[in-house]
C-alpha positions, 0 to 999 in steps of 0.5 A: 700328376701323381705323388711321389712316394717318400724314401722308405730306405729301401731301394725301389728297384726290388733288390731288396737292399737298402738305400740311403737316406733320402735315396730311392735306390742304391747307387746305379740302381736307378737305370737297373730299375729303367731297364726292367720297367722298359723290358715288359712294356717297351720291348727293351728299348727307350727308344721304344718307350719314347715313340709310345708316349709320342716322342721323338723325330716327327712327335713331340720335344721331350726335352722341351716338354720336361722343361714345359712341365716345370720338372727340368729348367733350361739354361736361359744364360745364352739364347738357344742354349740346348743344356737343362737341369733340375731346378734348383740343382748344382749341376744346373748352377754350375753350368750357369756359372761356368756356361759350358754350353754343349752343342746337343742336349 
């Protein structure tokens, strides 16, 4: 995995706006950047991006790949719970505390 750059105070989407200290993007601009990245390389579709990388029905399981990489952590409270989150994140701690298990991931 390549090294992640440090936040610079400027929004990484290319809009030229300031980002809050410690953030890469202004609020919502991460999704804008994702869409802009999908446009020239994947026909402007997230589904095409997944398929291009071997994920989706008949391919690899993206959710499991994220967990296996250590970038996501499975709920682990109940066997088969499809929830996951960033390791150590408040969202994952909250999920585990209340165990509001979704029916699908």
